[in-house]
Structures are given as C-alpha cells and as structure tokens.
C-alpha positions in Angstrom: 58.8 -13.0 -10.3 58.2 -13.3 -6.6 54.6 -13.2 -5.5 54.2 -10.9 -2.5 51.0 -10.5 -0.4 50.0 -6.9 0.2 50.5 -5.6 3.7 47.2 -5.2 5.7 47.6 -1.4 5.5 47.8 -1.7 1.7 44.5 -3.6 1.7 42.9 -0.9 3.9 44.0 1.8 1.5 42.6 -0.1 -1.4 39.3 -0.5 0.3 39.1 3.1 1.2 39.8 4.2 -2.4 37.2 1.9 -3.8 34.6 3.0 -1.2 35.2 6.7 -1.8 35.0 6.4 -5.5 31.8 4.4 -5.3 30.2 7.0 -3.0 31.1 9.9 -5.2 29.6 8.3 -8.3 26.1 8.4 -6.8 23.7 10.9 -8.3 21.1 10.5 -5.5 21.0 12.9 -2.5 18.9 12.4 0.6 16.0 14.8 1.0 16.4 16.3 4.3 13.1 18.2 4.4 10.0 16.0 4.4 7.9 19.1 3.3 9.5 19.2 -0.1 6.8 19.5 -2.7 7.2 16.3 -4.7 4.5 17.2 -7.2 7.2 19.1 -9.1 9.1 15.8 -9.7 7.6 14.5 -13.0 8.1 11.2 -14.7 10.4 10.6 -17.6 8.5 9.8 -20.8 9.6 9.0 -24.3 8.8 11.5 -27.0 6.2 9.1 -28.4 4.4 9.1 -24.9 4.3 12.8 -24.8 2.4 12.9 -28.1 -1.3 12.1 -28.2 -3.7 12.2 -31.0 -4.7 15.8 -31.8 -4.0 16.9 -28.2 -2.2 20.3 -28.4 -3.3 21.3 -25.0 -2.2 18.1 -23.2 1.4 17.4 -22.4 3.5 15.5 -20.0 6.4 17.1 -18.2 9.8 15.4 -18.8 12.4 15.4 -16.1 15.2 13.1 -15.1 14.3 9.9 -13.2 15.3 9.6 -9.6 18.0 7.3 -8.3 16.8 5.4 -5.2 18.4 6.8 -2.1 19.1 4.6 1.0 19.1 5.9 4.6 21.0 4.5 7.5 20.5 2.0 9.0 20.5 0.5 5.4 17.5 -1.7 4.6 18.8 -4.2 2.2 16.9 -5.3 -0.9 15.0 -8.4 0.0 15.8 -11.4 -2.2 12.1 -12.2 -2.1 9.1 -9.9 -2.2 5.4 -10.6 -2.2 2.4 -9.9 -4.4 -0.8 -8.7 -2.9 -4.2 -7.9 -4.5 -7.6 -6.4 -3.8 -10.5 -7.9 -5.6 -14.1 -6.5 -5.2 -15.4 -9.4 -3.1 -16.8 -10.3 0.3 -14.7 -13.3 1.0 -16.1 -16.8 1.7 -14.6 -20.2 1.2 -16.4 -20.6 -2.1 -15.4 -17.4 -3.7 -11.8 -17.6 -2.5 -11.7 -20.8 -4.5 -13.3 -19.2 -7.4 -11.6 -15.8 -7.8 -8.3 -16.1 -6.1 -7.5 -19.5 -7.7 -8.3 -18.0 -11.1 -6.2 -14.8 -10.4 -3.3 -17.0 -9.3 -3.6 -19.4 -12.3 -3.7 -16.6 -14.8 -0.9 -14.7 -13.1 1.3 -17.8 -13.1 2.1 -17.2 -9.5 0.2 -17.5 -6.1 -0.5 -14.2 -4.4 0.7 -14.0 -0.8 -1.8 -11.5 0.6 -5.4 -10.3 -0.1 -6.4 -6.8 0.9 -9.9 -5.9 2.1 -11.8 -3.3 4.0 -14.0 -3.3 7.0 -15.4 -0.4 9.1 -15.7 -0.1 12.9 -19.4 0.4 12.4 -19.8 -3.0 10.7 -22.3 -5.3 12.1 -19.4 -7.7 12.7 -18.5 -5.7 15.7 -22.0 -5.3 17.2 -24.1 -7.6 19.3 -26.3 -8.2 16.3 -23.9 -10.6 14.5 -23.4 -13.3 17.1 -22.7 -16.4 14.8 -18.9 -16.5 14.5 -18.8 -18.6 11.3 -20.8 -16.0 9.5 -19.3 -13.0 11.1 -18.1 -10.5 8.5 -14.6 -10.1 10.0 -13.9 -13.6 11.3 -15.3 -15.4 8.2 -13.1 -13.4 5.8 -9.9 -13.9 7.9 -10.5 -17.7 8.0 -11.7 -18.2 4.5 -8.6 -16.6 3.1 -6.1 -18.2 5.6 -7.5 -21.7 4.9 -6.6 -21.2 1.2 -3.2 -19.9 2.0 -3.6 -16.2 1.9 -2.7 -13.6 4.6 -5.3 -10.9 5.1 -4.4 -7.2 4.9 -7.3 -5.6 6.7 -7.9 -1.9 6.3 -9.9 -0.8 9.4 -11.8 2.3 8.5 -15.1 4.1 9.3 -18.1 5.1 7.4 -20.3 8.1 7.0 -23.7 6.5 6.8 -25.4 3.5 8.2 -26.4 0.7 5.9 -27.6 -2.9 6.2 -24.1 -3.9 7.1 -23.0 -0.8 9.0 -25.3 -0.1 11.9 -23.1 1.9 14.2 -24.4 0.4 17.5 -20.9 0.2 19.0 -19.3 3.2 17.3 -20.8 6.5 16.2 -21.3 7.0 12.5 -18.8 9.5 11.0 -17.1 9.6 14.4 -14.2 11.9 15.3 -10.9 10.5 16.4 -11.6 12.0 19.9 -14.5 9.6 20.1 -12.1 6.7 19.7 -9.8 8.2 22.3 -12.5 8.8 24.8 -13.8 5.2 24.5 -17.0 5.6 22.4 -15.8 2.9 20.0 -14.3 0.6 22.7 -17.1 -2.0 22.4 -16.5 -2.4 18.6 -12.7 -2.5 19.0 -13.0 -5.0 21.8 -15.3 -7.2 19.7 -12.9 -7.1 16.8 -10.0 -8.0 19.1 -12.0 -10.9 20.6 -12.8 -12.2 17.2 -9.2 -12.0 16.2 -8.1 -13.8 19.4 -10.6 -16.7 18.7 -9.3 -16.9 15.2 -5.7 -17.1 16.5 -6.8 -20.0 18.8 -7.4 -22.2 15.8 -3.6 -22.5 15.5 -1.4 -23.0 12.5 0.6 -19.8 13.0 -2.3 -17.5 11.9 -1.5 -13.9 11.5 -2.8 -10.9 9.6 -1.8 -7.3 8.8 -4.2 -4.6 10.1 -4.0 -0.9 9.2 -6.0 1.1 11.6 -7.8 4.0 10.0 -5.9 3.9 6.6 -5.4 7.1 4.6 -5.9 9.1 7.7 -4.3 12.2 6.2 -6.9 12.4 3.4 -9.5 15.1 3.4 -12.0 12.8 1.7 -12.3 10.5 4.7 -14.3 11.1 7.9 -11.6 10.7 10.3 -9.2 12.8 8.2 -11.5 15.8 8.0 -11.1 18.7 10.3 -11.2 19.1 13.3 -9.5 15.7 13.4 -5.7 16.2 13.9 -2.5 14.1 13.4 -1.9 14.2 17.1 -5.4 12.7 17.8 -4.7 10.1 15.1 -1.6 8.9 16.8 -3.4 8.6 20.2 -6.3 6.8 18.5 -4.0 4.4 16.8 -2.3 3.5 20.0 -5.6 3.2 21.8 -6.7 0.5 19.3 -3.5 -1.4 19.8 -3.8 -1.2 23.6 -7.3 -2.8 23.4 -5.9 -5.7 21.3 -3.1 -6.1 23.9 -5.6 -6.1 26.8 -7.5 -8.8 25.0 -4.5 -11.1 25.0 -3.1 -10.5 21.5 0.7 -10.2 21.5 2.9 -8.3 19.0 4.1 -11.6 17.4 0.5 -12.5 16.5 -0.4 -9.5 14.3 1.4 -7.0 12.0 0.4 -3.4 12.6 0.6 -1.2 9.4 0.8 2.5 9.1 -0.9 3.1 5.8 -1.4 6.9 4.8 -2.1 8.3 1.5 1.1 9.3 -0.2 0.0 12.7 -1.6 -1.2 15.8 0.1 -2.1 19.1 -1.5 1.0 21.3 -2.0 1.4 23.7 0.9 -0.9 21.7 3.2 2.1 20.5 5.2 0.0 19.5 8.2 -1.3 16.6 6.1 2.1 15.2 5.3 2.1 11.6 6.4 5.2 12.0 8.6 3.0 14.1 11.0 0.8 11.1 11.6 3.4 8.5 12.3 2.6 6.9 15.7 6.1 5.6 16.3 8.4 2.7 15.7 7.3 0.9 18.9 3.7 0.5 17.6 4.3 -0.1 13.9 5.6 -3.2 12.2 5.1 -2.1 8.5 4.8 1.2 6.8 3.2 1.7 3.4 1.2 4.2 1.3 -1.4 4.5 -1.4 -0.5 6.0 -4.7 -2.3 5.8 -8.1 -1.8 6.7 -11.8 -5.2 8.1 -12.8 -3.9 8.8 -16.2 -6.6 10.2 -18.4 -9.6 8.7 -16.6 -12.8 10.2 -17.9 -14.1 10.8 -14.3 -11.2 12.9 -13.4 -11.0 16.7 -14.0 -9.3 17.2 -17.4 -7.0 19.7 -15.7 -5.5 16.8 -13.8 -4.9 14.5 -16.7 -1.4 13.2 -16.9 0.4 9.8 -17.1 2.2 9.3 -13.8 5.0 6.8 -13.4 7.2 5.6 -10.6 9.6 8.5 -10.3 6.7 10.7 -9.3 4.2 8.5 -7.6 6.4 6.0 -5.7 10.0 7.0 -5.4 9.7 10.3 -3.5 7.4 8.7 -1.0 9.6 5.6 -0.5 12.5 8.0 0.2 10.4 9.9 2.7 9.3 6.7 4.5 12.8 5.5 4.7 13.7 8.8 6.4 10.7 8.6 8.7 11.1 5.0 9.7 14.4 3.6 8.5 14.1 0.3 10.3 10.7 -0.5 9.0 9.9 -2.5 5.8 7.7 -0.7 3.2 4.7 -2.0 1.3 2.7 -0.3 -1.5 -0.6 -0.5 0.4 -2.7 0.4 -2.7 -1.9 1.2 -6.3 -3.5 0.9 -9.7 -3.2 2.4 -13.2 -5.9 3.7 -15.4 -6.1 2.2 -18.9 -6.8 5.7 -20.5 -3.8 7.3 -22.0 -3.9 10.5 -24.1 -6.9 12.2 -25.8 -8.3 12.1 -29.4 -9.1 15.0 -31.7 -12.2 15.8 -29.8 -10.4 15.9 -26.5 -11.9 12.6 -25.3 -9.6 10.1 -23.4 -8.3 7.2 -25.3 -8.7 3.7 -24.0 -5.3 2.2 -24.2 -4.7 -1.1 -22.3 -1.3 -1.4 -24.0 0.0 1.6 -22.0 -1.5 0.2 -18.8 0.4 -3.1 -19.5 3.6 -1.1 -20.0 3.0 0.7 -16.7 2.5 -2.5 -14.9 5.7 -4.0 -16.2 7.8 -0.9 -15.5 6.3 -0.3 -12.0 6.8 -3.9 -10.8 10.2 -4.0 -12.1 11.1 -0.8 -10.2 9.5 -2.1 -7.0 11.4 -5.5 -7.4 14.7 -3.6 -7.5 13.8 -1.0 -4.8 15.6 -1.4 -1.5 13.3 -1.5 1.5 10.1 -2.4 -0.4 8.9 -5.9 0.5 5.5 -6.1 -1.3 2.9 -4.4 -3.4 -0.9 -4.6 -3.5 -2.8 -3.9 -6.7 -6.2 -2.4 -6.3 -8.3 -4.3 -8.9 -11.8 -2.9 -8.3 -14.2 -2.3 -11.2 -15.8 0.6 -9.4 -14.8 2.5 -6.3 -15.6 6.2 -5.7 -13.3 8.4 -7.7 -11.9 5.3 -9.5 -15.3 4.6 -11.2 -14.8 4.5 -15.0 -11.0 4.5 -14.8 -10.6 1.0 -16.0 -8.0 0.0 -13.5 -8.9 -3.8 -13.2 -5.9 -6.1 -13.9 -8.5 -8.8 -14.8 -11.3 -7.2 -16.7 -14.0 -9.7 -17.5 -12.0 -12.3 -15.6 -9.1 -12.3 -17.9 -5.7 -11.2 -16.5 -3.8 -8.5 -18.4 -0.6 -9.6 -20.0 1.2 -6.7 -18.4 0.4 -8.0 -14.9 1.4 -11.5 -15.8 4.7 -10.3 -17.2 5.2 -8.0 -14.2 4.5 -10.8 -11.7 6.9 -13.2 -13.5 9.9 -11.4 -12.0 11.7 -13.9 -10.0 11.8 -11.6 -7.0 8.1 -11.9 -6.5 7.4 -15.2 -4.6 4.7 -16.7 -2.6 5.6 -16.3 1.1 4.1 -18.1 4.1 3.5 -16.1 7.3 6.8 -17.4 8.7 8.7 -16.4 5.6 7.0 -13.0 5.7 8.0 -12.6 9.3 11.7 -12.8 8.3 11.2 -9.8 6.1 9.3 -7.8 8.7 11.3 -8.5 11.9 
C-alpha cells in the first residue's frame, strides 16, 4: 500500500473538526453579567454530608458543580503555584525562625509568602517611631525577606487609637476623601520612604501590597457609607502616586486589588468590579472567601458547609472577566472545623471534615487556570472568626489535610524572580 501525506487543506479540515467538537463538548458558559447572584450556586455534597446527627432543620443544598470557564485572552494554568499563609504574629527575626520554620517543616514544603496587616494609623508611619530596625513596617518586611519569604501586606485603617495606632499622620476612622485630599499623605510618604530604604538593601527585594483590602465590605471603616467605589479608585491611585514620587518603580513592588468576594444579594454597588482601579495600576487581583461552616459564633440561620463551587469558582470567573490579563490569588481563605449539629442543635467539632475541605480546595485551586497562589488565614481569633477553629496548626501541630493539600506537586516554593514570571 502506498503511503500518502495528506494535503495541507486536509490537515486544516481535520483541525477544524477537532476544534469544533472540543468546543461543543464544554458544559461551561461565560457569565456575561457580573451582577448575577452567585449565592444561589451551592456546593455539591454527598448524601452523607447532607445528613447530620439529629438535625432535621439543617440541610445543604445540592446542585451541579461548576466547570471552570476561561476568558480571552486565555490565562494558562501555571505549572507552578505558591503557598501563602497568615499566622497571628508580629514578625521579628526570632519568631520567623520559630513559627515559619515549624510551619514549613510540618507542611513538608516551604511557603513562598506570608500575609500580614498594618494600618495607616500605625506608629510605624508617624514621627514617634524613628528607629528603622524596630519600625513596625520595615522590621517585618526585612525579617521575613531574610528568611526567604515574600511579604503580602494588607494596608488598612483602624477605628480607634491604641498603643500602636496613634493616628498622628492619618485620622482615625478616616473617609476615603481624606486620603484623596491629602490628610494621610504624611503616613503614606513615610511608608513609601521606609519601603525605599528597604529596597536599597538590594538582593531583588520585593513585596505585595494591597491598599485598603476588602474595601467593598460594610464592616470596614473605609467601606462604610458615605465612602464610594469611585472614591476608592481615586484613593488607590493616590497611594500609588505617592510611592512613585518617592522613587519606587513598578518593577519593585506588586500592587494587589484585594476585595471581599461576597456582597449582600441585591447590593450591586458593592460588587467588587465597581471598585477595580484599572489594569494599569494593578499587578495581581485576588479576593477573600471563607467556609464558616457551623461556627458557633455565626448566626445559626447562616450555618452551611460551603465548598469551592460556591465560594471560589464564581468569583474566579468574575475576576477573569474583569481583568483577563491579571493573575489571581486567593488573598484570604479558611475553613471552620465545625460541621453539622447534634441532637441538641449544637455545632459538632469535626476536624476530619476540615481536612477534607483543605484537600479538595487546594486540589481545585491547583487545577484552576489563572490562579497562581493561595493564602490560608490561620488565626486563632479574629473578629467574626473567633471560636470557628480555623487554624491549620492548632496547638502548633499541622493538620494532615493541609499537609496532604500542600503536597500537590503544583505548589512550589518560588523566589521573587520566579514569582515575577507568573505575574508579568
């Protein structure tokens, strides 16, 4: 039999047939309207998960899981992603060694980034804290960097003054308009100067900074009315302008847009898309989203076990529609260890379900196109999270679910240069 090579036109026809058949097999559809109420999209649960001990009034809605949807331009699935973590520490050289080394060792993998919080009213940004090596901002940046960790700094604001938050250079519980009109300039300038001095130490130093994180939340001072999304965008750009004026270039910092994922149904003005300040001033987009489960501190009417089809996938889809060229991080997440209720209606402490949640969630994120990293919020107590048992290392012992989740080969320790390759 004679072997014949197909004509070029034949190859083209074959390619078109394969392409069209592949496209038609997808069950996912882009969501054109970012105001869709995603609270109606519930997680898939097995029948055993839907049953709890003597809990006839508590159930979990079961619907089909969502197939990830990609938007053009296509953001390819990174071959490597990073692990980030929040631990309830003020970071110094000594406790970075103690706590992060322990967390890495028990995880079986080094974390790339450590998230932490600081307010514009912090004493670090006033004239009262003049010693640079003990400055609350500079010291944490340097302590973490020297041990191989990239800082993810959430730059917020506070309601009330304390020993650390004195408000000299920025009003307490300020409005976004006060940032815009310059009332916080001295604090922002001090922060930028400290960052510039830290950069001057060399070694390719770099950090992620999220100005006024969760800005669309009603629970946060700069998210309350009369603050608006338009004011947020101007305030965000004002902060960046000051950093630029102080000599910090865009290749020396990663600016992060980090809203809360959820907004109350019908409150369309608080959808995070309305706050997005623009591709030209954002390097990374991310969001906060939690599984509160059956946390005893949460209103029983809200008790439900929420998984990735509800608390991650819809928001990833929306972020890809909002900023298709930007990499996505999960800026904050955690799961409660309480699942279901007993015969008396009391939440059941069930670390096994939390372990399952961790494995499933990190597996989903490892496979999800466009997502480059995830930060787990491992605080023992923090506002509404008090009593939810969300720590991945309770009592200093890492949960097996987190260790298994992190063992996925996609999660790797990344240097700043390697991370730049994912973000550019």
